[in-house]
N, C-alpha and C positions, 0 to 999 in steps of 0.2 A: 322052643326058643323063640323069642320075639324077633320077627324079621323087619320090624319098622326101622327106618334109618335112625342112627344115633345123632344127637345134636349136642354140640358144645358151644358155649358162649364164653369168650374171654373178655375181660374188662381191663382196659389200659388206662390207668390214671396218671402214669408218669409221662413226662414230656421231655423237651430238649434240656431241661435242667438235670436230667439223669440219663445221659446217653447210654451208659452201661446197662440200663434197664429197658432200653427201647426195642431191641431186636427179639427178645425172648418170646413175646406173644405171637409175633409173626412166624417165628420158627416153629413153635409148638402147633400153631394153627395150620401151617402148611403140612406138618407131619400128620396131623389128624385128618386133613382133607385127603391126603394121599392114601389114607386108610378107609376112604369112602364114608367119612363122617361129615355131616353138615356142620359147617363152622362159621361163626361170625366173631368179629372183634368190635367191641363198643368202646369208643374213645370219649372219656369224660374227664373232668377236672383239668389237669394239664396235658392229658393225652392228645387232644386235637392239635397241639403245636407240632407233633410229629408228622402230621398230614399236610402241612403247608408245602407247596410245590418246591421251593428252593431248599427247604430244610432236608427233605428226604435224600437229595443228591449229595449234600455236604456233610451230614451228620455221620460220624464214624462211631459205632457202638463200643468198640474196644477202647479201654482206658488209655492205651499208649498212642491212640490216634492212627494206628496202622490197621489195615484190613478193609473189608468191603463196606461201602456206605449203606446206610439204612435202606435206601431204595432197592438194593438187591434183595433184601428180606421181604420187603413189601411186594415186589414183583413176583417172587417165588410163591408167596401166599395167594396173591390174586390169580396167578396162572393156574393154580390148583383149585380155584373156585371159592376161596375164602371171601366172605362178604365183610365190608367195612361200614360201620355205622358211627355217626358222630352225634354227640349231645348238643343241641342247639344252644341252651343256656351256657354251656362251657365255651362255645365259640365266642359268645358275648363277653365272658369273663376274661378271655385272652385277647380281646379286640381283633378277632379273626373273622374275615368274611368267608362265607361258604364258597364263593367264587375263587378264593385263594387256595383251596384244597386240591390235592391230586384228583385225577379223574376216578370215578367209580365209587365214591363215598356217598352214602345215603344219610341224610339228616333225619333224625327221628326224635320224638319227644318221650317224655317219661312213661306214658301209657304203653307205647309201642315197645320200649325197652322192658317194662315189667312183663308184658306178654311173652316176649322172647325168653326172658329169664324163667318164667313159669313153664314154658314148653321145652326148655333145654334139659338134657339128661344131667348136665353138670355146668356150673358157672364158676369160672376161675378168674381171680382178680390179681392184677399186677399194679 
């Protein structure tokens, strides 16, 4: 059996326009990290809008507006070692400055993303 660490890469393309789709990648990534899997989430298209500081605290993923804010899911994932990556061109598309993002987010380009995708055991998109 292969003893190499497993790697998962989640791609989050949904943002604040779809709150009900915002928490799932964080939840699944946290679950995988708890299983000792190396996990990253790459935010592209509208995904970076979820990483803006004020948004994470105010956005409620549940449709009825009740429940934990997105920040709870983000913190759980980060505490378990999930890495967050953001697409620089997607920041430009949403008029977001890198400095406006929550702490711990790494900005990467297309080549770095492609390398991560090629090295991952699975790539899952939302």
